N, C-alpha and C positions, 0 to 999 in steps of 0.2 A: 378457283381463280389459277391459272396453269398457264405457262407458255413454253413453245417449242424451242428447242435449239436445235438447228439444224448444221450438218456437218457435210461436208462434200468431199471426197477424196479425188485427186485426178492421178493418170499414168504420167509417164515419162513425156509424152507425146502432147499432153495438154487435155485429154480428151477425159470426160469426166467417168468415173470408174464405181463408184460407190456414194451414195445418199443414204446419212443417218439421222432420224428423228428422235430426239430426246426430248421426254415431258419433263418438264421442271414445275415444281412444285411452288408456287409462290410463300414467301414465309408470311406467317399470320400474326395478328398480335399476339396470341399466346405464345409464340415462339418469342418474339421480341420482348416480352413481357418475361419470359424464361431467363433470356438474357439479363434481365435486370435485377430478378429474384434471389439471384446466386451472391451478387456484390451487396447486394444491399443486406443479406441476413449477415455476409463478412462484418461489414461496417457495424451495424448495430451488435453483434458478439463483441466485436474489437470495444466497441464501446461502452458496452456493458462490463466487460471484463475491466475496464480502465478505470470506471467506477466503483467496483467493488474493491479494486486495490488501493485505490484512495483513501474510501471508506475504512478499510482495514488499515492502512498507516495512520491514519488519524486516530482511530483507536488506541493502535499500539503507543502512539504519540501522547495522547492522556493518560492511560495506562502508565509510562515512564514516567510524567509529569507527576501524577498524584503519588507514586513511589518514593521520587526524589523530594517532595515535600514531606512525608512520613519521615524519611531517615534524618531529614535536616531539622524537623520539629524534634525527634528522639533523642537526636544529638545535642540539640539546645535545652531539653530539660534535663540530660547525663549533665553537660556543663555548669547547669544552674545548681542541681542539686551538689554536685561535688564541690561547688564553691560555699554554699550554704553547710555544708558538714565540714569544710576546711573554717569556715569562721566559727563554727561550734565549736571545731577542736581547739581553736585558738582562745576563745572565750574560757573555755574549760582549763586551758594550760594555766592563764592567767587568775582566774579561781585557786587552782589546787597552789600556785606559785604565794599567791595571797596566803592561803590557807597555811602553808609550810612556814613562811615569814611569821604569821601570828604566832603558828605552834612554838615557832623558837625562842619567841619574846616572852610568850608567856611562859616557857619551862627555864629561861634564864632568870 
């Protein structure tokens, strides 16, 4: 499947001096397919990369969320324990004060 390209050259007087025939090869199906393969591979590569980036970002967000929950739970537990200890200290102070008052009363 080829076609010929004919080139004619003329001199200054308009007389034909040279005729050239070039055999041009027609573009085949495989040639056109190769032109489509490269953009398709690049497009699929870009899509795959984008999907991988989104997946990594989602995993990182989930990890950060889990870590934040752990930190919040730990802080809440520490605050609860501190309040419990404080209440027990207040109770112990009241008992000790009562004991001292009773001791003074008994001694007197």
